[in-house]
N, C-alpha and C positions, 0 to 999 in steps of 0.2 A: 116737382120737376123730376123727370126720369133721368137718372145718370146712365151713361153708356159704359157698360161693363164688358170685359173681354171674356167671351164665352168660347170654349173649345168646340169647334164645329166638327165633331167626329161622330159620324152616323153610319159607319160601314156595316156590311153584312158578310157572312163567312161560310166556309166549306169545311166539313169535318174530315179529319184524317187521324192517324195514330202513330205514336212512338212510345215504346215502353220505358220503364225506369232505366237510368243509365248509371254507370259507376262514377265515383267521385274524382273525375279527371276532366281536364280541359277538352272541349269538343271542337275539333277542327272541321269546319263546314266548307266544302269546296263548291257547293251549288246552293242556290236559293230555290225553294220549292213554292210554286203557286198555291195559294190558299183558297181562292174564291172570295176573299174579303175585299169588298170594293170600296175604294177611297179615291177621290179625284179622278174617277173614270178608269182607274187601274186595278187590275187583279194583283193585289199585294202579295209579295213573296215572304217566306219565313225561313230562318235558319233551322228551326226545330218545330215540327208539327207534332203535338204531344197528346197522349192519353195515358195518364199514369203519373208517377212521381219523378221529379227531377231534384237531385240533392247533391250539393257540393261540386257543382260543375261551373265552368266558365263558358258562357255562350257569347262568342264574339261575332256579331253580324256585320261588321264593317267590311269595306272593300279590301280585298287581299290579292292585288295583281301578282302574277297573271292568273292564279286559280279562280279568283272571283273579282272581276273588274269593277263591279258596283256593289254597294251594300245590299243586304237583304232588307226589305222594308220593315220586317217584324223580327224580333229575337225569338220568342217562344209563343206559339199559337195553340190555343185550346178551342176547338170548334164545338158545334152543338152535339150534346149527348156525351161529352167527355168529362173526366174528373181527374183530380190529382192534387199534388202539392209541389210548389216550387220553393225549395228551402235551402238556405245557406249557400247560394250560388251568386255568381256575378253575371249580369246581363248588360251588354253594351254594344254600341256601334250601329244599331238599326236607325234608319232615318224617319220612320213613321211611328212605331210603337216598340217599347221594350217587351212587354208581355200583353197579349190579348186573350181575354176570356169572353166567348160569345155564345149565345144560345140560338142563333139563326144564321142562315147562309143564303147566298144568291140563287141557289137552286130551289129554294122553298123548303129546305130541310129545317126542322125545328127540334129542339131538344132541351133537356135539363142539364145544364153545365154547372159543375160545382168545383171550384179550385181555390185553394188557400195559397197565398203568396207571403212567405214568412222569412224574415231575417236574411234578405238578399241585399246586394249592392247593385243598383240599377242606375246607369249613368251614360252620358254621351249618346243621347237619343235625339236625333235631328240631323239636319244637313251639316256638311262640313265645307265652309264655315257655316255657323248658324245664320239663319235669315228670317224674314218676316212671314213666310208661308205658314199656314195654320195647321201644322202637324208637328210631331215630335213629342209624344206622351209616354211617360215611363210605364204606367200600368193602366190598362183600359178594360173595363167590363161593359158589355153591351147586350141588352135584350129588350125588345119592344113589342113583338108580336105575341098574340095569344098562343099558348103552347110552347113558348120559349122562355127560358130563364137563365140568368147568369148570377151566381151567388158565391160568396166566399168571404174569408177573413184576410185582410191585408194588414200585416202587423210586423213591427220590428224592422222594417226595411230602411235603408239609406238610399234616397233617390235625389239625384242631382244632375246638373249639366244636361237639361232637356230644353228643347226649343220652345214648346208651347205649354205643357202641363206636367205635373208630377203624377197625380192619381186622378182618374176620371171614371165615374160610374154613370152610364147614360142609358135612359130608356125605362119604361114603366115596369119592366120585369127584371131589372137589375137591382139586386139587394146586397149590400156589402157592410161589413164591420171594418172600420179603418182606425187602427189603434197603434200608438207608440212608434210611429214612423218619424223619421227625420226627412223633411222635404225642403230642399234648398234651391231656390231660384237663382237667376243670374243678375238680378237687378242691382242698381238702376241701369236700364238699357233702353236705347231708342228704337230698336228694330222690331220688337214684338211685345205685346202685352200678355205676360204669362199669368197663369193661375197655379196655385199649389195643389189643393185638393178640391175636386168638383163633383157634386152629385146633381144630375140635371135631367130634365125632360121626363119627370115621373119616377126617377130612381129613388131608392129608399136606403136608409141605413143610419148608423151612428158613427160620429167622428170624435174620438176621445183620446186625450193624452198624446197628441202629436206635437212636434216642434216644426213650425212652418215659417220660413224666412225668405226674404230676398225677391219679392214679386213687385217690382216697381218699374213703371213705364214712363220714360221721359220724352217720348216722341210726340208728333203733332196730330195723330190720327183720331183724336176724340175718344179716348178710352182710358180706363183705369184698370190696373191689375188687382187681383184679390188673392189673399193668402188662402182663404177657404170660401168657396163659391157654391151657393145653392141657387139653381136657376130653373125656372119653369114658366109656362104660359107662352105668349107671343105666337100662338098657333100650335104649340106643343102641350103635352100634359103638364099640369102643375106638379111641383115637387114638394111633398108634404110630410110632416111628422119626423123630420130629421132632427136628431139631437146632436149638438156641438158642445162638448163638455170637457173642461179642464185641459184645454190645449194651450200651448205657449206659442203665440203668433207674433213674430217680430222680436226685436230686442233693442238694447241701447247701442249696439254696434251699427254704424251708419248704413252699411250695405244690407243689413238684415230687415229693413223696414218693408212693409207691404202697403201699397197705396190704400187699399181697403183691407182691414184685418179679416172681417167676416162679412160677406154680402149675402143677404137673404133676398134674392132678386126674382120674385114671382110676380107676374103681370097678368092682365086679363087675356081673353082668348084672341083678341085682334092681333094680327101679325105686326102692327106698328108698335106693340108693347107700350101703349099709352094709357092703359087702364089698370086700376087696382083689381085683383081677383075678387069675385063676388062670393066665393066659397072660402071657408077657413083653410089656411095652409098649415098652421099649428107647428111651425118650426121653432126650435128652442136653442138659445145661445146662453149657456149658464157656466159661471165659475171659470172663465177663461182669462188669461193674462195677455193683453193685446197692446203692443208697444211700437211706436214709430217716432224717432227723434228727428227725422229729415223732412224737408219740403222739396219734393222732386217731381211730382206729377204736374204736367203743363196743359193738359187738354181734356181731362175726363168729364168736365162739365159741358162738352160739346164742341169746343173750338180752342185753338192755341191762345194762350193767355187766360184761359179759364180752366184751371186744373181742379181736380177733386180728390180728396183723401178723407177717409173716415175709419174710425175704429170698428164700428158696426153700421152697415147700411141695411135698411129694411123697406121693402115695397110690398110685403105680403099682407095677409089678413089674419089677425089673431095670433101673430107670432109673439114670442116672449124673449126678452133680453134682460137677464137677471144676474146680478152680483158678479159682474165682470170688472176686472181691474184694467183700466184703459189709461195709457200715459204717453207723453211725448208731444213735442211741438207739431208733429205731423197730424195729430188728432185733436188739436186745441179747439174746444167748443166755442171760443170767442170769435172764431172765423167761420162759423157755420151759417153762411148766407149765400144763396145761389149765385148772386152776381159778383161775388168777391173775385178780384183779380190781384195777383196772378193765379190764385187757387182758393177754393173753399176747403176748410178743414172742419171736421166734425168729430165729436166723441161718439155719440149715437145719433144717427140721422134716420128718424122714422117718419119724416115729412111726407114720403110717398106711400106710406102704408095705411092700414085701416085697423082700428081696435088693437093697436100694439100695446103690450104690457112692457114698459120700460121702467125697471124697478131696481133700486139698490146697487146701481153701477157707480163706480168711483172713477174720477179723473184726476191725475196728478201730472205736473209738468215733466 
């Protein structure tokens, strides 16, 4: 049975521009500049359009009446062909994205874009107050077209108070290394199904030694949140070869649980997402600590009264789930039956996958 997961539907395109390195001071932005990055039919604006290094700055994209009556949609924007590092800075207040790194734009420009995002505080990304619209992502890398790429290391950041997602790498030419970040969701919440770290629609990379907590959806809309989500298929490219290693996903603190600790959610090519992929996806979940002590999801198995929680969910082909320490009532394998009400709970659920290697994982209460 296919579970309904909460996927960040972020597929915009972008326009390149430039800003050099800046001194280690707060940046006061009185105007938001259009980027050409299209989302929800809008040309999104940014507080800073960058090409080069940003270090030790505070980028506040929030509304500042009367100088800026509405927030900038993006805090820092790197367009196609740019490069740089964002380090030791604070990025806050944008309603769509904190930092965008993209290799393609709405005018057809393509480029090699390489940016590292290191040791920053990224927070308050989304609407005020937060709501259920599908935007508000802390760090977003995007490249899908031939001739475009978006690459970089995302490391050592503290990312919190976002509407939809913490870190997203989206598209077949987006490749990222995601390591040693603290990604903290707002769950349990009823307004939106958040995800912590997501690589999707053909993206590539490694996710290692992150701390991911608090992605728990309590609403009725037929979805579960994921701490770490790998998504592909359903009319998009498969996401293959991602390694998820030595992360701490959830904790025994009640608000820290994730509905699904790690979701390997690849499906067949049909848009209905009803088939298992026929080619190997080869994603690996190894040596992670995955914990949820709470029973909070109410609709992830498709309808209110049929919730869904799992330490690891797998719908791919030839994925590997090895030597993970999974614990807590929220992932109790004795409740791993699709028609369980009020919710199904699983330690490792590979019932939707094919040729899965599920080996040496432990479960404790």
